[in-house]
C-alpha positions in Angstrom: -115.6 -230.6 -118.5 -116.1 -232.4 -115.1 -119.8 -232.1 -114.0 -118.7 -231.5 -110.3 -116.4 -228.7 -111.2 -119.0 -227.1 -113.4 -121.6 -227.4 -110.6 -119.1 -226.0 -108.0 -118.4 -222.9 -110.3 -122.4 -222.5 -110.7 -122.8 -222.6 -106.9 -119.9 -220.1 -106.5 -121.5 -217.8 -109.0 -125.0 -218.1 -107.3 -123.4 -217.4 -103.9 -121.8 -214.3 -105.3 -125.0 -213.2 -106.9 -126.8 -213.6 -103.4 -124.0 -211.5 -102.0 -124.6 -208.8 -104.6 -128.4 -209.0 -103.8 -127.7 -208.6 -100.0 -125.2 -205.6 -100.7 -127.8 -204.0 -102.9 -130.6 -204.5 -100.2 -128.3 -203.0 -97.5 -127.6 -200.0 -99.8 -131.3 -199.4 -100.4 -132.0 -199.5 -96.6 -129.0 -197.1 -95.9 -130.3 -194.7 -98.5 -133.7 -194.7 -97.0 -132.3 -193.8 -93.5 -130.0 -191.3 -95.0 -132.9 -189.6 -96.7 -135.0 -189.7 -93.6 -132.1 -188.3 -91.7 -131.5 -185.5 -94.1 -135.1 -184.5 -93.8 -134.9 -184.6 -90.1 -131.8 -182.4 -90.1 -133.4 -180.2 -92.7 -136.6 -179.7 -90.5 -134.5 -179.0 -87.5 -132.5 -176.3 -89.4 -135.4 -174.8 -90.9 -136.9 -174.1 -87.4 -133.8 -172.2 -86.2 -133.5 -170.2 -89.5 -130.6 -172.0 -91.1 -130.5 -173.3 -94.7 -129.7 -176.9 -95.4 -129.7 -176.9 -99.2 -127.6 -176.8 -102.3 -127.4 -173.0 -102.1 -125.3 -173.1 -98.9 -122.4 -175.1 -100.6 -119.5 -172.8 -101.6 -119.2 -172.4 -105.4 -115.9 -170.9 -105.8 -113.3 -172.9 -107.7 -111.4 -175.2 -105.6 -113.9 -174.6 -102.5 -115.1 -178.1 -102.6 -112.6 -181.0 -102.4 -113.1 -184.6 -102.0 -112.5 -186.0 -98.6 -112.8 -189.7 -99.7 -111.6 -191.5 -102.9 -112.5 -194.8 -104.1 -109.4 -196.9 -105.1 -108.9 -200.4 -106.2 -106.2 -202.0 -104.2 -104.3 -205.3 -104.9 -104.3 -207.6 -101.9 -100.5 -207.8 -102.2 -100.2 -204.1 -101.2 -100.2 -202.5 -104.7 -102.5 -199.9 -105.7 -104.4 -200.2 -108.9 -106.1 -196.8 -108.8 -109.1 -196.8 -111.1 -107.3 -198.0 -114.1 -108.5 -201.5 -113.7 -112.2 -200.7 -113.8 -113.8 -203.2 -116.3 -110.4 -204.2 -117.7 -109.7 -207.0 -115.2 -109.0 -210.5 -116.8 -111.6 -213.0 -116.0 -110.2 -215.8 -113.8 -110.8 -217.5 -110.4 -107.8 -215.7 -109.0 -109.1 -212.3 -110.2 -111.7 -212.2 -107.5 -109.1 -212.6 -104.7 -106.6 -210.2 -106.0 -108.1 -206.8 -105.8 -110.7 -205.0 -103.5 -112.4 -201.6 -103.8 -111.8 -199.3 -100.9 -112.9 -196.0 -99.6 -109.8 -194.0 -98.4 -109.3 -190.5 -97.2 -107.7 -188.5 -100.0 -105.6 -185.4 -99.9 -105.0 -183.6 -96.6 -107.6 -184.1 -94.0 -107.2 -180.6 -92.8 -109.9 -179.4 -95.2 -113.0 -177.8 -94.0 -115.6 -180.1 -92.5 -118.7 -179.9 -95.0 -121.1 -179.8 -92.1 -119.7 -176.4 -91.3 -120.9 -175.0 -94.5 -124.4 -175.0 -93.1 -123.7 -174.0 -89.5 -120.8 -172.9 -87.3 -121.8 -175.4 -84.8 -123.5 -178.4 -86.6 -126.3 -180.0 -84.9 -126.5 -183.5 -83.8 -129.0 -184.2 -86.5 -126.8 -182.8 -89.2 -123.8 -185.0 -87.9 -126.0 -188.0 -88.0 -127.2 -187.2 -91.4 -123.5 -186.8 -92.5 -122.6 -190.2 -91.0 -125.7 -191.9 -92.7 -124.4 -190.5 -96.1 -120.9 -191.8 -95.4 -122.5 -195.2 -94.7 -124.2 -195.0 -98.1 -120.9 -194.4 -99.8 -119.3 -197.3 -98.1 -122.2 -199.4 -99.0 -121.9 -198.3 -102.6 -118.1 -199.6 -102.5 -119.4 -202.9 -101.2 -121.9 -203.1 -104.1 -119.2 -202.4 -106.6 -116.9 -205.2 -105.2 -119.9 -207.7 -104.9 -120.8 -206.9 -108.5 -117.3 -207.3 -109.7 -117.0 -210.6 -108.0 -120.4 -211.8 -109.3 -119.5 -211.1 -112.8 -116.2 -212.8 -112.5 -117.7 -215.7 -111.0 -120.5 -216.0 -113.7 -118.0 -215.8 -116.3 -116.4 -218.9 -115.2 -119.4 -221.0 -115.4 -119.3 -223.1 -118.7 -122.2 -222.6 -121.0 -123.5 -225.9 -122.5 
């Protein structure tokens, strides 16, 4: 194999690993911010006598529905669902043919989860909700970066 081609594949794999590390660092920071935001919202709600805990979540069957779904979309417009998880063929083109995305699922007319805890959710609770949505988005980016890093590493020849 051509040494320059081997070097370029190695450099591509290393850049994908760096992207993965950067994505994980961002996820870690976002989790820290979300946890702090949750503690802040919980403290504010405790002062007003409201409960921000698991016990406030409805437990009846069908009461809790997903608002967002993670899907794998083909860049040509097709939708791979999650059937392609871990089963993707290893090639240079694979990195560019599919991406993981967070999309609204079902009807968006469902009840806002923040209203499980209060009729008029506080600004702190809304901020907490936004931080955790950011965490989910960061998770999707980590998934995408990890898949790209694995695919790029698999193309590097072992000598």
